[in-house]
DRENLOMAR-493584 format. One record per residue (C-alpha): residue number from 0; chain; y negated, z, x negated. Coordinates in pm, 1 decimal, m for minus. Layout:
num=NUM; cadena=A; north=Y; up=Z; east=X
...
This chain:
num=0; cadena=A; north=0.0; up=0.0; east=0.0
num=1; cadena=A; north=m350.7; up=m76.0; east=m120.8
num=2; cadena=A; north=m525.4; up=183.1; east=99.5
num=3; cadena=A; north=m686.6; up=479.9; east=m77.9
num=4; cadena=A; north=m854.2; up=797.1; east=51.8
num=5; cadena=A; north=m810.7; up=706.0; east=419.0
num=6; cadena=A; north=m999.4; up=952.8; east=637.4
num=7; cadena=A; north=m820.3; up=1089.8; east=943.4
num=8; cadena=A; north=m1122.4; up=1255.6; east=1104.0
num=9; cadena=A; north=m914.7; up=1576.3; east=1131.8
num=10; cadena=A; north=m1033.5; up=1879.0; east=934.2
num=11; cadena=A; north=m693.3; up=2048.4; east=923.7
num=12; cadena=A; north=m342.9; up=1998.1; east=1057.3
num=13; cadena=A; north=m296.9; up=2170.1; east=1391.6
num=14; cadena=A; north=4.2; up=2382.4; east=1471.4
num=15; cadena=A; north=189.4; up=2295.8; east=1793.9
num=16; cadena=A; north=39.7; up=2590.6; east=1982.0
num=17; cadena=A; north=m311.6; up=2452.6; east=1923.4
num=18; cadena=A; north=m231.9; up=2108.6; east=2063.6
num=19; cadena=A; north=m310.3; up=1987.6; east=2413.6
num=20; cadena=A; north=m4.8; up=1890.3; east=2624.8
num=21; cadena=A; north=m55.5; up=1517.5; east=2565.4
num=22; cadena=A; north=m89.9; up=1578.0; east=2189.8
num=23; cadena=A; north=233.2; up=1779.2; east=2188.2
num=24; cadena=A; north=412.2; up=1498.2; east=2373.6
num=25; cadena=A; north=279.7; up=1243.1; east=2124.4
num=26; cadena=A; north=382.8; up=1453.1; east=1824.6
num=27; cadena=A; north=729.1; up=1498.6; east=1976.7
num=28; cadena=A; north=770.8; up=1119.0; east=1982.1
num=29; cadena=A; north=662.4; up=1099.6; east=1618.9
num=30; cadena=A; north=904.7; up=1376.5; east=1519.9
num=31; cadena=A; north=1186.4; up=1194.7; east=1702.1
num=32; cadena=A; north=1111.8; up=877.2; east=1500.4
num=33; cadena=A; north=1018.1; up=681.2; east=1813.7
num=34; cadena=A; north=785.3; up=395.3; east=1719.5
num=35; cadena=A; north=437.8; up=396.7; east=1872.9
num=36; cadena=A; north=348.9; up=58.5; east=2023.3
num=37; cadena=A; north=1.1; up=m83.9; east=2102.3
num=38; cadena=A; north=4.4; up=m0.1; east=2475.0
num=39; cadena=A; north=133.4; up=354.5; east=2425.9
num=40; cadena=A; north=m98.4; up=651.4; east=2467.1
num=41; cadena=A; north=m213.1; up=784.2; east=2131.1
num=42; cadena=A; north=m479.8; up=1030.1; east=2006.6
num=43; cadena=A; north=m811.0; up=870.0; east=1914.4
num=44; cadena=A; north=m787.4; up=1015.0; east=1563.8
num=45; cadena=A; north=m445.4; up=852.1; east=1514.6
num=46; cadena=A; north=m582.5; up=515.8; east=1627.4
num=47; cadena=A; north=m891.5; up=542.2; east=1405.5
num=48; cadena=A; north=m683.7; up=642.6; east=1103.0
num=49; cadena=A; north=m454.3; up=343.6; east=1149.0
num=50; cadena=A; north=m750.4; up=106.8; east=1183.6
num=51; cadena=A; north=m902.5; up=241.5; east=861.1
num=52; cadena=A; north=m574.7; up=222.4; east=670.5
num=53; cadena=A; north=m453.1; up=m115.6; east=794.4
num=54; cadena=A; north=m787.9; up=m291.6; east=755.8
num=55; cadena=A; north=m833.4; up=m149.8; east=403.9
num=56; cadena=A; north=m483.5; up=m275.4; east=324.1
num=57; cadena=A; north=m563.5; up=m619.4; east=470.5
num=58; cadena=A; north=m894.2; up=m645.7; east=282.7
num=59; cadena=A; north=m714.4; up=m556.4; east=m40.8
num=60; cadena=A; north=m464.6; up=m838.1; east=6.0
num=61; cadena=A; north=m746.2; up=m1089.6; east=59.3
num=62; cadena=A; north=m976.7; up=m966.0; east=m218.7
num=63; cadena=A; north=m670.2; up=m935.5; east=m441.4
num=64; cadena=A; north=m637.1; up=m1314.2; east=m437.6
num=65; cadena=A; north=m956.5; up=m1347.1; east=m644.5
num=66; cadena=A; north=m854.3; up=m1206.4; east=m985.9
num=67; cadena=A; north=m538.3; up=m1419.9; east=m985.7
num=68; cadena=A; north=m682.6; up=m1726.4; east=m816.4
num=69; cadena=A; north=m918.3; up=m1799.3; east=m1104.1
num=70; cadena=A; north=m614.8; up=m1847.7; east=m1332.8
num=71; cadena=A; north=m446.1; up=m2115.6; east=m1120.4
num=72; cadena=A; north=m620.9; up=m2398.0; east=m1308.4
num=73; cadena=A; north=m557.5; up=m2227.2; east=m1644.2
num=74; cadena=A; north=m188.1; up=m2143.2; east=m1607.6
num=75; cadena=A; north=3.2; up=m2248.8; east=m1922.9
num=76; cadena=A; north=245.5; up=m2486.9; east=m1749.4
num=77; cadena=A; north=292.7; up=m2679.2; east=m1426.1
num=78; cadena=A; north=573.1; up=m2443.6; east=m1326.8
num=79; cadena=A; north=358.3; up=m2134.0; east=m1382.4
num=80; cadena=A; north=75.5; up=m2297.7; east=m1188.9
num=81; cadena=A; north=300.7; up=m2369.6; east=m888.0
num=82; cadena=A; north=441.9; up=m2015.9; east=m890.9
num=83; cadena=A; north=96.1; up=m1859.2; east=m908.6
num=84; cadena=A; north=m31.9; up=m2080.1; east=m626.5
num=85; cadena=A; north=261.0; up=m1970.1; east=m410.0
num=86; cadena=A; north=192.7; up=m1606.2; east=m491.6
num=87; cadena=A; north=m176.8; up=m1628.0; east=m402.8
num=88; cadena=A; north=m81.3; up=m1803.8; east=m80.3
num=89; cadena=A; north=159.0; up=m1518.5; east=m2.0
num=90; cadena=A; north=m122.1; up=m1266.3; east=m46.1
num=91; cadena=A; north=m334.8; up=m1457.0; east=205.2
num=92; cadena=A; north=m45.5; up=m1441.4; east=449.2
num=93; cadena=A; north=m10.9; up=m1066.6; east=395.8
num=94; cadena=A; north=m376.2; up=m1021.3; east=482.3
num=95; cadena=A; north=m328.7; up=m1219.2; east=803.9
num=96; cadena=A; north=m22.4; up=m1015.6; east=908.0
num=97; cadena=A; north=m219.8; up=m696.4; east=856.2
num=98; cadena=A; north=m533.4; up=m815.6; east=1035.3
num=99; cadena=A; north=m309.2; up=m901.1; east=1331.0
num=100; cadena=A; north=m155.9; up=m551.4; east=1320.4
num=101; cadena=A; north=m502.5; up=m393.7; east=1317.2
num=102; cadena=A; north=m613.3; up=m611.0; east=1610.2
num=103; cadena=A; north=m341.0; up=m454.6; east=1826.4
num=104; cadena=A; north=m542.5; up=m131.1; east=1799.7
num=105; cadena=A; north=m845.9; up=m287.0; east=1968.1
num=106; cadena=A; north=m1061.4; up=m387.0; east=1670.8
num=107; cadena=A; north=m1159.8; up=m751.4; east=1621.5
num=108; cadena=A; north=m1102.2; up=m940.6; east=1298.9
num=109; cadena=A; north=m1466.6; up=m1048.7; east=1289.1
num=110; cadena=A; north=m1572.3; up=m682.9; east=1306.7
num=111; cadena=A; north=m1339.6; up=m583.8; east=1023.6
num=112; cadena=A; north=m1461.2; up=m864.7; east=799.5
num=113; cadena=A; north=m1826.2; up=m794.2; east=881.4
num=114; cadena=A; north=m1774.1; up=m428.3; east=784.3
num=115; cadena=A; north=m1612.8; up=m535.6; east=455.2
num=116; cadena=A; north=m1902.5; up=m765.9; east=368.7
num=117; cadena=A; north=m2154.1; up=m495.7; east=461.7
num=118; cadena=A; north=m1981.9; up=m246.1; east=230.2
num=119; cadena=A; north=m1882.5; up=m14.6; east=517.0
num=120; cadena=A; north=m1512.2; up=m21.1; east=431.1
num=121; cadena=A; north=m1324.0; up=m26.6; east=102.4
num=122; cadena=A; north=m1050.6; up=m228.3; east=m59.1
num=123; cadena=A; north=m824.1; up=m111.8; east=m341.0
num=124; cadena=A; north=m1000.7; up=m7.7; east=m659.8
num=125; cadena=A; north=m751.2; up=m205.1; east=m872.1
num=126; cadena=A; north=m906.3; up=m540.1; east=m781.5
num=127; cadena=A; north=m1238.0; up=m453.5; east=m943.5
num=128; cadena=A; north=m1103.8; up=m508.8; east=m1294.8
num=129; cadena=A; north=m1126.6; up=m844.0; east=m1477.1
num=130; cadena=A; north=m836.5; up=m1074.3; east=m1565.6
num=131; cadena=A; north=m928.1; up=m1166.5; east=m1923.0
num=132; cadena=A; north=m606.7; up=m1337.5; east=m2038.5
num=133; cadena=A; north=m288.3; up=m1490.8; east=m1899.6
num=134; cadena=A; north=m114.4; up=m1160.9; east=m1983.9
num=135; cadena=A; north=m332.6; up=m994.0; east=m1720.2
num=136; cadena=A; north=m164.1; up=m1211.4; east=m1455.2
num=137; cadena=A; north=174.2; up=m1090.6; east=m1575.6
num=138; cadena=A; north=57.7; up=m729.6; east=m1582.2
num=139; cadena=A; north=m81.7; up=m752.5; east=m1228.6
num=140; cadena=A; north=253.1; up=m877.4; east=m1103.1
num=141; cadena=A; north=450.0; up=m618.7; east=m1299.4
num=142; cadena=A; north=231.4; up=m308.7; east=m1256.9
num=143; cadena=A; north=m1.2; up=m369.5; east=m961.3
num=144; cadena=A; north=256.6; up=m531.7; east=m734.7
num=145; cadena=A; north=512.0; up=m278.1; east=m860.4
num=146; cadena=A; north=283.6; up=7.6; east=m755.2
num=147; cadena=A; north=220.3; up=m166.7; east=m422.3
num=148; cadena=A; north=594.3; up=m194.0; east=m353.4
num=149; cadena=A; north=640.0; up=174.6; east=m437.8
num=150; cadena=A; north=377.4; up=252.5; east=m173.6
num=151; cadena=A; north=478.9; up=m4.9; east=83.5
num=152; cadena=A; north=855.2; up=36.8; east=115.0
num=153; cadena=A; north=816.6; up=375.0; east=290.9
num=154; cadena=A; north=565.4; up=210.9; east=527.8
num=155; cadena=A; north=849.1; up=0.5; east=670.9
num=156; cadena=A; north=945.7; up=328.0; east=843.1
num=157; cadena=A; north=595.1; up=438.0; east=946.0
num=158; cadena=A; north=533.6; up=549.3; east=1302.3
num=159; cadena=A; north=323.3; up=253.2; east=1422.0
num=160; cadena=A; north=550.7; up=m35.1; east=1518.7
num=161; cadena=A; north=333.1; up=m341.9; east=1439.5
num=162; cadena=A; north=241.4; up=m203.0; east=1096.6
num=163; cadena=A; north=601.6; up=m113.2; east=1010.4
num=164; cadena=A; north=730.7; up=m457.5; east=1113.5
num=165; cadena=A; north=461.0; up=m638.7; east=914.1
num=166; cadena=A; north=554.4; up=m436.9; east=606.4
num=167; cadena=A; north=917.1; up=m551.1; east=613.3
num=168; cadena=A; north=827.6; up=m911.6; east=535.4
num=169; cadena=A; north=546.1; up=m817.0; east=300.2
num=170; cadena=A; north=777.0; up=m599.1; east=89.6
num=171; cadena=A; north=1031.7; up=m878.8; east=55.8
num=172; cadena=A; north=765.0; up=m1113.1; east=m79.0
num=173; cadena=A; north=606.6; up=m848.2; east=m303.0
num=174; cadena=A; north=941.1; up=m795.6; east=m476.8
num=175; cadena=A; north=928.8; up=m1159.1; east=m591.8
num=176; cadena=A; north=570.4; up=m1110.5; east=m708.1
num=177; cadena=A; north=676.3; up=m820.6; east=m927.5
num=178; cadena=A; north=960.0; up=m1025.3; east=m1077.5
num=179; cadena=A; north=717.8; up=m1309.4; east=m1148.0
num=180; cadena=A; north=488.1; up=m1072.4; east=m1335.1
num=181; cadena=A; north=768.6; up=m916.9; east=m1536.8
num=182; cadena=A; north=896.2; up=m1265.2; east=m1624.8
num=183; cadena=A; north=553.3; up=m1356.1; east=m1765.9
num=184; cadena=A; north=545.7; up=m1036.8; east=m1971.0
num=185; cadena=A; north=898.1; up=m1095.9; east=m2100.7
num=186; cadena=A; north=807.9; up=m1450.6; east=m2208.9
num=187; cadena=A; north=500.7; up=m1321.7; east=m2394.6
num=188; cadena=A; north=689.7; up=m1036.8; east=m2560.8
num=189; cadena=A; north=957.6; up=m1278.3; east=m2681.6
num=190; cadena=A; north=697.0; up=m1521.5; east=m2809.0
num=191; cadena=A; north=467.0; up=m1507.1; east=m3109.2
num=192; cadena=A; north=309.9; up=m1192.3; east=m3251.6
num=193; cadena=A; north=m20.9; up=m1300.0; east=m3095.5
num=194; cadena=A; north=140.1; up=m1336.2; east=m2752.5
num=195; cadena=A; north=302.8; up=m993.2; east=m2772.5
num=196; cadena=A; north=m30.5; up=m843.8; east=m2881.9
num=197; cadena=A; north=m187.8; up=m1007.3; east=m2575.2
num=198; cadena=A; north=75.2; up=m842.1; east=m2353.5
num=199; cadena=A; north=13.0; up=m501.7; east=m2515.4
num=200; cadena=A; north=m362.2; up=m537.0; east=m2468.7
num=201; cadena=A; north=m317.0; up=m613.3; east=m2098.8
num=202; cadena=A; north=m88.2; up=m310.8; east=m2054.8
num=203; cadena=A; north=m345.8; up=m92.2; east=m2231.4
num=204; cadena=A; north=m618.0; up=m199.7; east=m1989.8
num=205; cadena=A; north=m416.5; up=m195.2; east=m1662.7
num=206; cadena=A; north=m196.5; up=113.4; east=m1705.1
num=207; cadena=A; north=m441.9; up=382.8; east=m1596.5
num=208; cadena=A; north=m602.4; up=181.8; east=m1310.7
num=209; cadena=A; north=m247.5; up=119.2; east=m1182.1
num=210; cadena=A; north=m180.0; up=494.2; east=m1169.8
num=211; cadena=A; north=m507.7; up=539.8; east=m980.7
num=212; cadena=A; north=m381.6; up=304.4; east=m708.7
num=213; cadena=A; north=m183.8; up=589.3; east=m551.2
num=214; cadena=A; north=m500.5; up=783.4; east=m479.9
num=215; cadena=A; north=m624.6; up=1126.6; east=m593.6
num=216; cadena=A; north=m388.2; up=1417.0; east=m665.8
num=217; cadena=A; north=m239.8; up=1581.7; east=m359.6
num=218; cadena=A; north=m459.4; up=1889.2; east=m408.6
num=219; cadena=A; north=m768.7; up=1669.1; east=m372.2
num=220; cadena=A; north=m633.2; up=1441.9; east=m98.8
num=221; cadena=A; north=m754.6; up=1631.3; east=206.3
num=222; cadena=A; north=m636.3; up=1379.7; east=465.6
num=223; cadena=A; north=m282.3; up=1320.0; east=340.2
num=224; cadena=A; north=m129.1; up=1613.1; east=528.7
num=225; cadena=A; north=m236.0; up=1481.1; east=870.1
num=226; cadena=A; north=m128.8; up=1125.9; east=787.1
num=227; cadena=A; north=208.5; up=1265.6; east=684.6
num=228; cadena=A; north=231.7; up=1465.2; east=1010.4
num=229; cadena=A; north=177.2; up=1143.3; east=1205.0
num=230; cadena=A; north=419.0; up=957.0; east=973.1
num=231; cadena=A; north=151.3; up=703.9; east=888.7
num=232; cadena=A; north=218.3; up=811.3; east=530.9
num=233; cadena=A; north=568.1; up=921.7; east=436.9
num=234; cadena=A; north=536.3; up=1026.0; east=71.0
num=235; cadena=A; north=251.2; up=1201.0; east=m107.8
num=236; cadena=A; north=27.8; up=1043.0; east=m371.5
num=237; cadena=A; north=178.9; up=1248.8; east=m652.7
num=238; cadena=A; north=538.0; up=1175.8; east=m545.5
num=239; cadena=A; north=473.8; up=801.7; east=m542.6
num=240; cadena=A; north=288.1; up=807.9; east=m873.6
num=241; cadena=A; north=574.2; up=998.6; east=m1040.0
num=242; cadena=A; north=830.9; up=752.5; east=m906.6
num=243; cadena=A; north=623.7; up=464.7; east=m1041.4
num=244; cadena=A; north=598.9; up=617.5; east=m1389.2
num=245; cadena=A; north=971.6; up=696.6; east=m1396.7
num=246; cadena=A; north=1056.3; up=338.6; east=m1302.0
num=247; cadena=A; north=802.1; up=159.0; east=m1520.4
num=248; cadena=A; north=828.6; up=337.1; east=m1856.0
num=249; cadena=A; north=1186.9; up=214.0; east=m1922.8
num=250; cadena=A; north=1072.7; up=m138.6; east=m1833.9
num=251; cadena=A; north=792.6; up=m116.3; east=m2091.3
num=252; cadena=A; north=1043.8; up=5.2; east=m2350.3
num=253; cadena=A; north=1268.9; up=m290.7; east=m2270.2
num=254; cadena=A; north=974.7; up=m523.3; east=m2332.0
num=255; cadena=A; north=899.7; up=m349.8; east=m2660.9
num=256; cadena=A; north=557.5; up=m235.8; east=m2539.8
num=257; cadena=A; north=397.0; up=104.2; east=m2577.1
num=258; cadena=A; north=253.2; up=280.5; east=m2271.9
num=259; cadena=A; north=m102.6; up=389.0; east=m2369.8
num=260; cadena=A; north=m48.6; up=760.2; east=m2310.8
num=261; cadena=A; north=m0.8; up=997.9; east=m2606.4
num=262; cadena=A; north=122.4; up=1271.0; east=m2373.0
num=263; cadena=A; north=395.4; up=1059.1; east=m2215.2
num=264; cadena=A; north=736.4; up=1226.2; east=m2270.7
num=265; cadena=A; north=1068.1; up=1262.6; east=m2095.0
num=266; cadena=A; north=1118.4; up=1610.3; east=m1946.9
num=267; cadena=A; north=1486.5; up=1703.4; east=m1943.4
num=268; cadena=A; north=1427.8; up=2005.4; east=m1720.7
num=269; cadena=A; north=1250.0; up=1814.7; east=m1441.5
num=270; cadena=A; north=1431.4; up=1485.4; east=m1487.3
num=271; cadena=A; north=1097.6; up=1302.6; east=m1487.9
num=272; cadena=A; north=839.3; up=1175.8; east=m1733.9
num=273; cadena=A; north=540.0; up=1397.4; east=m1806.0
num=274; cadena=A; north=218.3; up=1199.2; east=m1845.7
num=275; cadena=A; north=m145.6; up=1257.8; east=m1932.3
num=276; cadena=A; north=m444.6; up=1337.1; east=m1713.5
num=277; cadena=A; north=m603.3; up=1051.0; east=m1521.6
num=278; cadena=A; north=m979.5; up=999.4; east=m1550.9
num=279; cadena=A; north=m1065.2; up=1037.7; east=m1183.9
num=280; cadena=A; north=m1436.8; up=996.7; east=m1253.5
num=281; cadena=A; north=m1365.8; up=628.6; east=m1331.2
num=282; cadena=A; north=m1173.1; up=594.6; east=m1003.5
num=283; cadena=A; north=m1458.2; up=735.6; east=m796.8
num=284; cadena=A; north=m1718.4; up=524.1; east=m974.7
num=285; cadena=A; north=m1521.1; up=207.1; east=m901.0
num=286; cadena=A; north=m1484.3; up=307.5; east=m535.3
num=287; cadena=A; north=m1861.2; up=359.7; east=m516.1
num=288; cadena=A; north=m1912.8; up=m0.2; east=m624.7
num=289; cadena=A; north=m1977.4; up=55.4; east=m995.0
num=290; cadena=A; north=m1662.2; up=m103.3; east=m1136.0
num=291; cadena=A; north=m1658.2; up=m399.2; east=m1376.1
num=292; cadena=A; north=m1620.9; up=m661.4; east=m1101.7
num=293; cadena=A; north=m1723.3; up=m502.4; east=m768.3
num=294; cadena=A; north=m2031.2; up=m717.9; east=m721.1
num=295; cadena=A; north=m1856.9; up=m1039.0; east=m829.0
num=296; cadena=A; north=m1565.0; up=m977.7; east=m593.8
num=297; cadena=A; north=m1787.0; up=m927.7; east=m287.9
num=298; cadena=A; north=m2015.3; up=m1215.9; east=m382.5
num=299; cadena=A; north=m1717.5; up=m1453.0; east=m404.5
num=300; cadena=A; north=m1560.1; up=m1313.8; east=m86.5
num=301; cadena=A; north=m1880.3; up=m1360.2; east=116.1
num=302; cadena=A; north=m1932.9; up=m1707.5; east=m32.0
num=303; cadena=A; north=m1581.0; up=m1813.1; east=69.5
num=304; cadena=A; north=m1633.3; up=m1674.5; east=421.7
num=305; cadena=A; north=m1961.5; up=m1859.0; east=468.0
num=306; cadena=A; north=m1830.6; up=m2186.8; east=326.5
num=307; cadena=A; north=m1528.9; up=m2165.6; east=556.9
num=308; cadena=A; north=m1738.9; up=m2128.9; east=872.8
num=309; cadena=A; north=m1700.8; up=m2497.4; east=964.9
num=310; cadena=A; north=m1320.7; up=m2466.0; east=953.9
num=311; cadena=A; north=m1322.6; up=m2167.5; east=1190.9
num=312; cadena=A; north=m1567.3; up=m2345.0; east=1423.1
num=313; cadena=A; north=m1356.1; up=m2661.2; east=1427.4
num=314; cadena=A; north=m1038.9; up=m2463.5; east=1497.8
num=315; cadena=A; north=m1209.8; up=m2273.3; east=1780.7
num=316; cadena=A; north=m1345.3; up=m2596.7; east=1933.3
num=317; cadena=A; north=m1002.5; up=m2759.5; east=1916.9
num=318; cadena=A; north=m837.6; up=m2456.4; east=2078.2
num=319; cadena=A; north=m1096.7; up=m2459.5; east=2358.0
num=320; cadena=A; north=m1045.5; up=m2832.0; east=2410.6
num=321; cadena=A; north=m669.5; up=m2784.0; east=2437.6
num=322; cadena=A; north=m710.6; up=m2491.8; east=2677.6
num=323; cadena=A; north=m944.2; up=m2690.1; east=2908.1
num=324; cadena=A; north=m753.9; up=m3019.9; east=2900.0
num=325; cadena=A; north=m602.7; up=m3127.7; east=3233.1
num=326; cadena=A; north=m233.1; up=m3065.8; east=3244.6
num=327; cadena=A; north=m16.2; up=m3376.3; east=3293.3
num=328; cadena=A; north=172.9; up=m3412.8; east=3619.0
num=329; cadena=A; north=550.8; up=m3390.2; east=3645.0
num=330; cadena=A; north=754.0; up=m3668.4; east=3487.6
num=331; cadena=A; north=922.6; up=m3912.4; east=3728.7
num=332; cadena=A; north=1281.6; up=m3823.5; east=3808.9
num=333; cadena=A; north=1540.5; up=m4005.9; east=3601.5
num=334; cadena=A; north=1839.2; up=m4168.9; east=3770.6
num=335; cadena=A; north=2177.6; up=m4046.3; east=3655.8
num=336; cadena=A; north=2480.0; up=m4254.7; east=3570.4
num=337; cadena=A; north=2610.3; up=m4221.7; east=3927.0
num=338; cadena=A; north=2296.1; up=m4381.7; east=4069.0
num=339; cadena=A; north=2336.5; up=m4709.6; east=3887.1
num=340; cadena=A; north=2422.3; up=m5011.6; east=4104.8
num=341; cadena=A; north=2691.1; up=m5247.0; east=3988.4
num=342; cadena=A; north=2550.9; up=m5577.7; east=3873.0
num=343; cadena=A; north=2640.7; up=m5871.1; east=4106.0
num=344; cadena=A; north=2924.0; up=m6092.9; east=3981.6
num=345; cadena=A; north=2886.7; up=m6468.9; east=3966.1
């Protein structure tokens, strides 16, 4: 998932005795793992939290096309170019699935996009970093898509039906994206010394921002408890981050790369890797719009939206024309074999 610091609008998690009867009935459905569908009754705070989370996720998929898209024309081979084009196209599709899921909650796509362009809503902090070399494209696939999968697989079981169903297909496609990234890194690490150095440099720059993708530590994540109660979020930020580190460090070792963390060490007692402190001041600065590429990303996103206006207008006009076209009458009845008259003889 690319959503970070999603507000629930709830100051603290209520105990059952504090809930109104309709809230208790809703929570009982959640606890019984019954999916909530668009026409079901739901608390306003639950609906608002889903809108915030799903639209932030959708925006991240769309904005996330930009750092990779500018390498399509510079990919080192025709095969790599075709694969990267397919991946960027997949990300556009993910955004559309998620916008559709958010629309089932009563918010329009135009409203969501207008809020993004006005800076009222966020997208993932990870997409505000530059892609300086081809190794960055590999690292995004390996680390960024790997972190996204770690977040998104539990969402296939989240409580809101349309969101959970959208995530099933998205996760299948993201798994290929991660493999594509790891394949690029493996090719670089098996190449020349300069290529391996390029791969190491990309890992150095993307490692810590990738760990930030999971959001602040649980102690600072004030809204996570309520999202977990509603099963919008199934695992905590720290749990997901630890799983990601445990999975990724052996992959880096296989590639012959060094994770840029002097405190990284295997802990026999816990059965997990210990790792260093994350610079959360950098995370918050990027979220505030002060990252390396925040302004460029929004400028390009708004430019693409404005230049695509004629396409949306043409599609809307064609849809209206089809809807208002007179419907054809019924086709004339066809005679069957038994209705045929024998041809006269002679």
